[in-house]
N, C-alpha and C positions, 0 to 999 in steps of 0.2 A: 457250770457256765451255760448261759443261754444265748439265743440269737440276739436278744436285746443288747447284750454287751458288745457284740460285733457291730451292730448298727450304731450304737453310741460312739464307739471308737472311730468308726468311719466318718460319722458326722463331725466328730472332733477334728479329725485329720483334714476334712474338707472345709472346716471353719463354718459349719452350718449351725450358728449359735441358737437359732430358734428351735432347731431339732434337738440339740443337746439339752436345752432347758425343758422342752416338752417331755423328753425321756426321763429327766431327773425328777419331774413333778409327778403328783398322784392324780392329776386331772385327766379326763379323756382328751385324746388328741383331736385338734380341730384345725380347720382351714389349711393353709399352705404347709404348716408343719406336719399335719397328718398325711398330706400328699407326698411330702419328702420322705417321711418315715416308711410309707408304703413302697416308694421307689427304692429306697435303700434296702428294705426287706427282700424285694424281688432280686436286687443285685446280690445280696448275701446268699440267697438260695442258688443263684447261678454259680457263685464261687464254690459253694459246697458241692454242687454237681461236678464242676470242673476238677475239684480236688479229688473226688472219688474216681473220676475217669482217668485223670492224668498223673496224679502224684501219689496218693495214698488210698488204695481201694478199700472199701468197707467190705469185709469178707464174712460169709456165712456158709453153713453147711445145711443141706436139706436132703432128706431121704425121699425118694420118689420111685414109683413103679412105672417102668417104660414098656409101652406096648409096641410091637412091630419094629423095635429097634430105633424108634424115633421119639424124641421128647421135645415138646414145644416149650418155649420159655414162658408162655402164659400159664403153664402148670405150676411154676414156682411162685413163691409168696412175694418175692421182691423183684423189681425190674432189673434185669441182668445187664451188666456192663461187660463182663468178661468171665469165662469159665476157666478155673485153674486146674481142677482135677476131677476125675470121675472114678469111683471105686465100686466094685461089686459088693454084694451083701457079705461076701467072705473077706472083704477088706483088701482085695487085689485091685491095683490100679488098672483100668481098662482104657484102650485107645478110643478116641472119639473124634468126630468131625464137627466143627462148630460153624454154623451158618448164622445169619443175622437174626433169625427167629426160632432156631431149633438146634438140637444136637442129634447127630446120628451115632447110635451105639451098636456094638456087635450083635446083640440079640435082645429079646424080651427078658425082662427081669427087674429086680429091685436094685437101685443104685443110690449111692450117696454122692451128691454133686456139691463141690466147693466152688463158689462163685463170688465175684465182686458185684455189688449192686449200687444203684443210684439212690441217694437218700431221698426221703419224702420231703415235700415242701414244708418248711417249718414256719410257724408263727413266732412272734416276738418272744413269747414265754416258753417256747419249746427248748429242751436241752440240745446241745450240739453233739453230733456223733463222734467228733474228734477231740473231746475235751482233754484227754490225757496226752495226745500226741501233738496237737497243734494249738497254739495259743489264740485267743480272740484277736490279738493284735495282728497276727499274720493273716487271718481271714479278713480283717478289716482293711488291710492293704489291698487285697483283691476286690473287696466290695467298693472301695474308693476308686479303683481302676475302672470297674464296670460302670459306676455312676458317672465318671468323667467321660467314658465312651458314649453313653447314651445322651449325655448333656452337650456333646460336641466339643469338649475340652481335651483335644487330642494330645497336646504337649504335657498336660498334667497326667493324662492316662498312661503315657509312656513311663513317667516317673514312678507312679504307683504300681504299674505292671512289673517293673524291674525290682522294686522292693518286695513285691509279693513272690515273684519267682525265686529270688535269692533266699528269702526267708523259708519258702517251702523246701528248697534244696537242703538247707540246714536242718529243717525239721525232719526230713526224710532220712537223714543220716542217723543211725543209731549211736548212742553214747559210746558203745564199745568200738565203733568203727572210726571215731574221730582220731586223728593222728597228729602227733606233735612233729613239727619239722625237725629233720635231722640236724644235730649240732655240727657246726663246722669249726675247726681250729684255725686260728690265724697263722 
């Protein structure tokens, strides 16, 4: 699943027929349709960043050497949203203090940092980082909300925001965590 699918669904939800026709065709995007596709792509990237920050963090682990007990986030490969754990080279979890731009660790040494990161800006043909956990439809709801906000359609933005948040809540619940309501006898 790629970003183009999200943009297509959002255009379909918003009834932007010129955009959906342009995305279905093989010709290069031109004129107003190209501008709308660009706007929807930017909105979709905003939604991906929001999803990573608020709902489903993209996690990675990275081994890094820390000098003087301080590790700057710029030393990591991806932009840090939140740090989940830090462990020493022996595999022992160590305490840390997190600031907006760095971690303070107990001492100098090699550490493994598990952190959540913000996704890179995607182009239309780039694959989505959430393809297994979140459907394109859910991300399209958020994209439609962002589009409505920047277009001044506040009433429609409220509708799409509710749909997006409700769908994200359901996507965040693992299958084994879903519960069936208790049966009641009359």
